[in-house]
Structures are given as structure tokens and as C-alpha cells.
C-alpha positions in Angstrom: 99.6 -152.6 9.2 97.7 -153.0 6.0 96.4 -151.5 2.9 93.6 -152.8 0.7 95.0 -153.3 -2.7 93.8 -154.9 -5.9 91.6 -154.4 -9.0 88.0 -153.2 -9.0 85.8 -156.2 -8.4 82.6 -154.4 -9.1 82.8 -154.8 -12.9 83.5 -158.5 -12.6 80.6 -159.0 -10.3 78.3 -157.0 -12.6 79.3 -159.1 -15.6 78.6 -162.2 -13.7 75.1 -160.9 -12.9 74.5 -160.1 -16.5 75.6 -163.5 -17.8 73.5 -165.2 -15.1 70.5 -163.2 -16.3 71.2 -164.0 -19.9 71.7 -167.7 -19.3 68.0 -168.2 -18.3 69.1 -170.3 -15.3 66.0 -170.7 -13.1 64.4 -168.1 -15.3 60.8 -169.2 -14.4 61.4 -168.3 -10.8 63.6 -165.2 -11.0 60.7 -162.8 -10.9 59.1 -164.3 -7.9 61.9 -164.9 -5.5 60.2 -162.7 -3.0 56.7 -163.9 -2.7 53.6 -162.2 -1.5 54.4 -158.7 -2.6 51.5 -156.4 -3.2 51.1 -153.5 -5.6 50.6 -150.8 -2.9 53.0 -147.9 -2.7 55.5 -148.0 0.1 54.7 -144.6 1.5 54.9 -144.1 5.2 51.8 -144.9 7.2 51.3 -142.2 9.7 49.7 -142.3 13.2 50.5 -145.9 14.0 50.5 -146.7 17.7 53.6 -148.8 18.5 53.0 -152.1 20.0 56.3 -151.7 21.8 57.3 -155.3 22.1 58.8 -156.7 25.2 62.3 -156.3 26.5 62.1 -159.6 28.2 61.8 -161.6 25.0 58.1 -162.4 25.3 57.0 -161.2 21.9 55.2 -163.0 19.2 55.8 -164.2 15.6 54.5 -161.5 13.4 53.2 -161.5 9.8 54.8 -159.9 6.9 54.4 -159.6 3.1 58.0 -160.6 2.5 59.6 -163.7 1.1 59.9 -167.3 1.5 58.8 -168.3 5.0 58.9 -164.7 6.1 58.2 -163.9 9.7 57.9 -160.5 11.3 59.2 -158.6 14.2 59.5 -159.3 17.9 61.9 -161.4 19.9 60.6 -165.0 20.3 59.5 -166.3 23.7 62.5 -168.7 23.7 65.1 -166.0 23.2 68.2 -167.1 25.3 69.1 -165.4 28.5 70.7 -162.0 27.9 72.4 -160.2 30.8 72.4 -156.4 30.4 73.7 -153.7 32.7 72.3 -150.4 33.9 73.3 -148.6 30.7 73.2 -149.4 27.1 72.6 -151.8 25.4 69.2 -152.9 26.7 67.3 -156.1 25.8 65.6 -156.4 22.4 62.2 -155.0 21.7 59.9 -155.7 18.8 62.0 -153.8 16.3 65.6 -153.6 17.4 68.3 -155.9 18.9 69.0 -153.4 21.7 65.5 -152.0 22.3 66.5 -148.6 21.0 64.0 -148.3 18.1 60.2 -148.1 18.3 59.0 -146.6 15.0 55.6 -145.0 14.9 55.3 -145.4 11.1 56.9 -147.3 8.3 60.4 -145.8 7.7 61.1 -143.8 4.5 63.8 -145.6 2.5 62.6 -149.1 3.3 62.1 -150.0 -0.3 64.0 -149.7 -3.6 63.1 -146.6 -5.6 62.2 -148.8 -8.6 61.2 -152.2 -7.2 58.7 -151.2 -4.5 55.3 -152.1 -5.9 55.4 -155.5 -7.7 54.9 -153.8 -11.1 55.0 -155.7 -14.3 58.5 -156.5 -15.7 58.6 -158.5 -18.9 55.2 -160.1 -18.3 55.7 -161.0 -14.6 55.3 -159.0 -11.3 58.6 -157.8 -10.0 59.7 -158.5 -6.5 59.5 -155.8 -3.8 63.1 -155.2 -2.8 65.2 -153.2 -0.4 67.3 -150.4 -1.9 69.9 -151.5 -4.3 71.3 -151.5 -7.9 69.2 -154.4 -9.1 69.3 -153.8 -12.9 72.3 -154.2 -15.2 72.4 -150.6 -16.3 69.3 -150.2 -18.5 69.8 -153.2 -20.8 68.8 -156.0 -18.5 66.1 -155.5 -15.9 66.7 -157.3 -12.6 69.9 -158.9 -13.9 71.8 -157.9 -10.8 69.0 -159.1 -8.6 69.0 -162.5 -10.3 72.7 -162.8 -9.7 72.4 -161.8 -6.0 69.4 -164.0 -5.3 71.2 -167.0 -7.0 74.5 -166.6 -5.1 73.5 -164.9 -1.9 69.8 -165.2 -1.1 66.5 -163.4 -1.0 64.9 -161.0 1.5 62.0 -161.4 3.9 60.1 -158.2 4.6 59.7 -157.8 8.4 56.4 -156.5 9.6 54.8 -156.1 13.0 51.4 -157.3 14.4 49.7 -154.3 12.9 51.1 -154.9 9.4 53.7 -152.1 9.5 56.8 -153.1 7.7 60.1 -152.0 9.2 63.0 -154.0 7.8 64.5 -157.0 6.0 66.1 -160.3 6.8 68.4 -162.1 4.3 67.4 -165.6 3.6 70.6 -167.1 2.3 70.6 -169.7 -0.4 72.8 -172.2 1.6 72.0 -172.9 5.2 75.7 -173.7 5.9 76.7 -170.2 4.7 77.4 -168.1 1.7 80.7 -166.6 0.4 80.2 -163.1 -0.9 82.5 -160.6 -2.7 81.5 -157.6 -4.9 78.1 -159.1 -5.2 77.3 -157.3 -2.0 77.9 -153.9 -3.6 74.5 -154.0 -5.3 72.7 -154.1 -2.0 72.5 -150.6 -0.4 70.8 -151.4 2.9 67.5 -149.9 4.0 66.4 -147.3 6.6 65.0 -150.0 8.8 66.3 -153.1 10.5 68.5 -155.1 8.1 69.6 -158.5 9.3 72.5 -160.0 7.3 73.6 -163.4 8.6 75.9 -165.1 6.2 75.9 -168.4 8.1 78.3 -170.6 10.0 80.6 -170.8 6.9 79.9 -167.3 5.7 82.6 -165.1 4.4 83.2 -161.6 2.9 86.1 -161.1 0.5 87.6 -158.5 -1.8 84.8 -155.9 -1.7 83.7 -152.6 -0.3 86.9 -150.4 -0.5 85.8 -147.1 -2.1 89.4 -146.6 -3.5 88.9 -149.5 -5.8 85.1 -150.0 -6.2 81.8 -149.4 -4.6 81.2 -149.4 -0.8 79.3 -152.2 0.9 76.8 -150.7 3.4 73.7 -151.5 5.4 72.3 -148.0 5.6 70.3 -146.5 8.5 68.4 -148.4 11.2 69.5 -150.9 13.9 71.2 -153.4 11.6 72.7 -156.8 12.5 75.6 -158.5 10.7 77.3 -161.9 11.2 80.0 -163.8 9.3 83.0 -165.9 10.2 85.9 -165.3 7.7 87.1 -163.0 5.0 89.8 -160.8 3.6 90.3 -157.5 1.8 86.9 -156.2 2.7 85.4 -153.0 4.0 81.9 -152.9 5.4 79.8 -150.0 6.5 77.0 -150.9 8.9 76.3 -147.2 9.1 77.8 -144.0 7.6 77.3 -140.3 7.9 77.0 -140.4 4.1 73.7 -142.3 4.4 72.1 -140.7 7.5 71.9 -141.7 11.1 68.3 -142.7 11.8 68.2 -145.2 14.7 71.6 -146.4 13.6 72.6 -148.7 16.5 74.2 -151.7 15.0 75.3 -155.2 16.1 78.2 -157.1 14.4 79.5 -160.5 15.2 82.7 -161.1 13.1 85.0 -164.1 13.1 84.3 -167.6 14.5 82.8 -167.8 18.0 85.4 -170.5 18.7 89.1 -170.1 19.2 91.5 -170.7 16.3 94.7 -172.6 16.3 98.0 -170.9 17.1 98.7 -168.0 14.7 95.5 -168.7 12.7 93.2 -165.8 11.9 89.7 -165.9 10.3 89.4 -162.3 9.3 92.3 -160.4 7.8 92.9 -157.0 6.0 89.3 -156.0 6.8 87.6 -152.9 8.1 84.3 -152.8 9.9 82.8 -149.3 10.0 79.7 -148.7 12.2 79.3 -144.9 11.9 76.5 -143.1 13.7 74.7 -144.1 16.9 75.8 -146.6 19.6 77.2 -149.8 18.2 78.3 -153.2 19.6 80.9 -155.2 17.8 82.3 -158.6 18.6 85.4 -159.7 16.7 87.4 -162.9 17.0 90.5 -164.2 15.3 91.4 -161.1 13.3 94.7 -159.7 12.0 95.8 -156.6 10.1 92.3 -155.3 10.5 90.4 -152.3 11.9 87.2 -151.6 13.8 85.9 -148.1 13.2 83.2 -147.2 15.7 82.6 -143.6 14.7 84.8 -142.0 12.0 83.0 -139.4 9.9 82.7 -138.4 6.3 81.9 -141.9 5.3 84.6 -143.5 7.5 87.6 -141.3 7.0 90.1 -141.6 9.9 90.6 -137.8 10.0 87.0 -137.1 10.8 84.5 -138.0 13.6 80.9 -138.7 12.9 78.8 -135.9 14.5 76.0 -138.4 15.3 78.3 -141.1 16.9 77.4 -142.2 20.4 78.9 -144.5 23.0 80.2 -147.7 21.4 81.5 -151.1 22.6 83.9 -153.4 20.9 84.8 -156.9 22.4 87.9 -158.5 21.0 88.4 -162.2 21.6 90.5 -165.2 20.7 93.4 -164.6 18.4 94.1 -160.9 17.6 97.1 -159.3 16.1 98.1 -156.0 14.4 94.7 -154.4 14.6 93.4 -151.0 15.4 90.2 -149.6 17.0 88.9 -146.1 16.4 86.3 -145.0 18.9 84.9 -141.8 17.3 82.8 -139.6 19.6 81.3 -140.6 22.9 82.3 -142.6 25.9 83.6 -145.8 24.2 84.5 -149.1 25.8 87.3 -151.3 24.2 87.3 -154.8 25.7 90.3 -157.1 24.9 90.4 -160.7 26.1 94.2 -160.7 25.9 94.8 -164.1 27.6 92.8 -165.9 24.9 95.5 -165.1 22.3 97.4 -168.1 20.9 100.4 -166.8 19.1 104.1 -167.5 18.7 104.6 -163.9 17.7 106.4 -161.7 20.2 104.5 -158.6 19.0 100.7 -158.3 18.8 100.9 -154.5 18.2 97.3 -153.1 18.4 96.5 -149.4 18.4 93.5 -148.0 20.3 92.3 -144.5 19.5 89.7 -142.8 21.6 88.8 -140.6 18.5 90.1 -141.0 15.0 93.5 -141.9 13.7 94.6 -138.9 11.7 94.6 -135.1 11.6 92.2 -133.2 13.8 90.2 -136.3 14.6 93.1 -137.6 16.8 92.2 -135.2 19.7 88.6 -134.0 18.8 86.7 -136.6 20.9 85.5 -135.1 24.2 84.3 -138.4 25.6 86.0 -140.6 28.3 87.2 -143.8 26.7 88.2 -146.9 28.5 90.3 -149.9 27.6 89.3 -153.0 29.5 92.0 -155.8 29.6 90.6 -159.1 30.6 93.6 -160.2 32.6 93.9 -161.2 36.2 93.0 -158.5 38.6 96.2 -159.1 40.6 98.3 -158.2 37.6 101.2 -156.0 38.7 101.1 -152.6 37.1 104.5 -151.0 36.4 105.5 -147.7 34.7 109.1 -148.6 33.8 110.1 -151.1 31.2 112.9 -152.4 33.4 110.2 -153.5 35.9 108.2 -155.6 33.4 108.1 -159.2 34.5 105.7 -162.2 33.9 102.3 -161.3 35.4 102.7 -157.6 34.9 101.3 -154.7 32.8 103.5 -151.9 31.7 101.9 -148.4 31.1 104.2 -145.5 30.4 104.8 -142.4 28.2 108.0 -142.8 26.2 110.5 -140.0 26.4 111.6 -138.2 23.3 108.7 -139.6 21.5 108.9 -139.1 17.7 105.9 -139.1 15.3 105.6 -142.5 13.5 103.1 -143.0 10.6 101.9 -146.4 9.6 103.3 -146.1 6.1 101.4 -148.9 4.3 98.1 -147.1 5.0 99.1 -143.4 4.8 97.7 -142.9 1.3 94.3 -144.4 2.2 92.0 -141.8 3.9 89.8 -144.5 5.2 92.6 -146.5 6.9 95.6 -144.3 7.7 96.8 -143.8 11.2 99.7 -143.0 13.4 101.6 -145.4 15.7 103.0 -142.4 17.7 100.8 -139.4 17.0 101.6 -135.7 16.7 101.0 -134.1 20.2 97.8 -132.2 20.9 97.8 -128.5 21.5 98.1 -129.3 25.3 100.9 -131.8 24.6 98.8 -135.0 25.0 100.7 -137.9 23.4 100.4 -141.6 22.7 101.0 -143.9 25.7 102.7 -147.3 25.4 101.5 -150.6 27.1 102.8 -154.1 27.3 101.4 -157.2 29.0 103.1 -160.5 29.9 101.0 -163.2 31.3 102.2 -165.0 34.5 102.9 -168.2 32.6 104.6 -166.4 29.8 102.1 -167.8 27.2 101.1 -164.3 26.1 103.4 -161.4 25.5 101.8 -158.5 23.6 104.9 -156.6 23.0 104.4 -152.8 22.8 100.9 -151.7 22.0 99.5 -148.1 21.9 96.7 -146.0 23.2 95.9 -142.5 22.0 93.2 -140.3 23.6 92.1 -143.2 25.8 91.7 -141.9 29.4 91.2 -145.1 31.5 92.4 -148.7 31.7 90.5 -151.3 33.6 92.0 -154.6 34.7 89.6 -157.5 34.7 86.0 -157.6 33.5 84.0 -157.8 36.7 82.7 -155.0 38.9 85.7 -155.1 41.2 88.3 -154.6 38.5 90.8 -151.8 39.4 90.7 -148.8 37.1 93.6 -146.5 36.3 93.5 -143.0 34.9 96.1 -142.2 32.3 97.6 -138.8 32.2 99.0 -138.7 28.6 100.7 -135.3 29.3 102.8 -136.2 32.3 102.8 -140.0 31.8 101.3 -140.6 35.3 99.2 -143.8 35.8 97.0 -143.4 38.8 94.7 -146.0 40.4 91.4 -144.3 41.0 89.1 -146.2 43.4 86.3 -143.6 42.7 85.8 -144.9 39.2 83.2 -147.5 38.7 83.7 -150.7 36.6 81.0 -151.4 34.1 78.5 -153.7 35.8 78.1 -156.0 32.7 80.6 -156.7 29.9 78.6 -157.9 26.9 78.9 -161.6 26.2 79.5 -162.8 22.7 77.9 -166.2 23.4 74.7 -164.4 24.5 74.5 -162.2 21.5 75.1 -165.2 19.2 71.9 -166.4 20.8 70.2 -163.1 20.1 71.3 -163.3 16.4 69.9 -166.9 16.2 66.5 -166.1 17.6 65.7 -162.4 17.1 62.8 -161.6 14.6 62.5 -165.3 13.7 
């Protein structure tokens, strides 16, 4: 249960950019932080025949006109093994992490509307940049860019073998990682592939909440984001407010390793993925939200009309979180037995659609919660029958509507614990799991508009249908378990090697 509070950090960040610009620090290099830019206009090149790439990772290193040591598109030949199933996501191609995008021409919206042509600025050629707010108002040209490039990094322009540009990769200033805050609000994201890897010690803090400042977003395209820690942040990998072109995103949030007991890397944070089909891995997070498809720029009372089937994989420590599926047939995977907590209540909420208003019941997809617990876990439907090694699933009698009061004034975060019933009297169902050795006890957690629960992550996992009108929980042997659950370790490998 959380609410983002605090002052607007945007002004503080902007002032820091301005002072950095005025100080003259590294002033000789500030205009050429992205090298190799030409003076051509970034208009789309029509009629380009796609090279297609290879879904098996046998691509090549491609040239680009971008920055320091820039390389272009295509998975390298040494891309690590990646097991994919019969459905989405597929293996990477030349342009996208999931093989979903194969542009025939340079995407519109790849470049900033001002800094696209290496024109003269104060006697030096300007860098070619992705969309952003790179000036300090009109008084200091490129001041915000100088602050960003000093604190965060520069951008490599990604191009394919035929010279068509299609995205950007952040080249961070510190290999070990960068810590960002409202400095990220000046980067708007492009319409292509944006790869933002903040590094092994990367963090995102105190930024992106539109109630207090500007949003942080990556725009259209098949974007990729990775960082390990942070607090009080809201990030939009995609949004209906910026379009939905090829907007299948990949996010790896939190440390890939487990944390100590009751330790969380990412707190009071919301990750919004918006349109398309998105894959999110999140570890060690608390009082946080994963929004896979809310609409109207991520309001919980709206569903994005362009949202597809999404997957979230929740690992290691996780407590007091919520997941919003949006539209489509979504998959929520929770590695419950990885939790290390002394708390008797973990308290997550899973919503097949949104968390408020009409969005609660507007999703027509079939959503599934996959609990990575032993397949022989006993399933019970009465709280009196709950024992170690069992999973309780039931519909509480005389259920009363309960709002999460800390979030109810925030249209981008608010949700119900127990929701108002639908027109057909669908309601929230309550679950609780206790591991056989008593090391994990979730306490009550809640699912709304989630139609199926799968036990275990392999193809033999039993699947139960939830009737959230009658409260019946029915084992259905006709339902098929997903053939492959995405592996975070494998997608860490993709992030390390893709488009290098």
C-alpha cells in the first residue's frame, strides 16, 4: 500500500543542468559527446528491404553513425541460449529483443525535433539526439543535455547493415552503474528500439510521478530497461499517450540475486508498460506495482486499447505489491518459495484488468496466475483446512468493498483490495499459501478478474479454473500449461549481448 509523495524534483534537476552548463566543466567536449553525426535530415527512407536478421542469434555487428564505440543492430553470434515456447515471445531478430519488429524504413520520431542534423550551436556542431528536452528553456542551449551526458551517459545510434537507423543505446558514464533521478525526465524516448541499461549498481529514484513532476518514458518501439534498485519512481516503457508502434517492451528490475531476509531493492515504484505485449522480470520489490496495460497514460481506471498478452515474472523477495494485466491473455508468474521474510503477510493483489472503476471488469482476456510451488501442494477451499503444504482458494462470504486508502487519490496507483462486484456479481477471490516447511506463509492475497491458477511451472502443472461468482475452484485437465516460462537468467544474457 503506497503513495508517491514529495516535492517536484524536475526543477531541482533542471537547475543542476543549468549550473553544470554554466560551469564550463568539460566544455570542450560537450558539443561532441555523440560522435560521427552527419548533417542529413532524419526523414524516413522509404522502400528499404529488411535484412530480417536471424532468430537464432547468428547476426552480425552493424555500423551506425551514433556515439562512442557505437555498434548497430543484430544479435551477436555468441548470444546465450534462449528457450522460447510455441507462443510469444520469440527469439531476437535484428531489431527487437523478441523478434516482433522488422521495420521497412527508418521510424518517424527517432530523432529530437531540434537536435537531429548536427547544426551549428555556438560555433560547434550539435550532437544528433533522441527526443528530449535538451535545452534549459531558451537561455542555455544544450544545458540539459550536458547535465544528462555528464551524470548519466551518451547515446549510440543503432543502424542496420544497410545504414538504416532504428534506435538508441545508452552508453552510461560509469560501467558499474549510474544512479538517476529527475535527470531522466529530459529524455522522452524514441519511436525505435531504446536500450536503457543503468548497470549492475544502477538505480532510479524520486522521479516520474505526473502528480509531482514530469513523466519518465521510453516512447514507442521495442524498448529494453534494466536497473537493480530504487524508490519513489514511476517509469513508462510505453503509454497510450505516446502511441503504440511496435511497443513490445522488456524490463529487468531488481537484482538478479536474492536479497537477505526482509530486504528489498525496489520500493514505492511503478513500472508501466502500456501498449503491446510486454515481458517484465522483477525481484526484491515491496510496496510497488507492475502495470502491464492500463490506459490513458497508465490510469488504473482505464485499459489501453492496444494492449496485448503480457507476462510478468516475480522472483526473490516480494511483498505488498500489485499487478495490473490490462487487456489480453496475461500471465502472472510468482516464484513464491523464493521469498525470505519474517512477515506473516505478503499481501499482493493481482488484477486481470485494471484496479479501479470500469477497468476492473472490462478485460475480456483469460488471465492466469502461475504459482511456482510444488505440484503436489494440497488445494483447499476452506480456511479451516489450510495446513503447511497447502494452497487456499476461496470466495469470502459477506464480502465488503475495501479501498487501499493510501492510494485512492492517485489515479495512476489507486486500487481496491476487495472490489465492487461486476454486473454479473463477479468478485475478488482470496488465496493463501503455506509451504510444507512453514518457511513461507503469504497470508491472504487477492485476485480479481483472474480466471485460472496454475501450480508449478512445468508442462505438467495442474490448472484450476476460478469461478468468482460461485466461488468454485475446479481442476481442469483440458487446460494446457504454458510450455516455457521465461527465465530471468536467460533474458539477462539477452540484455548483455543484444545489439552489441
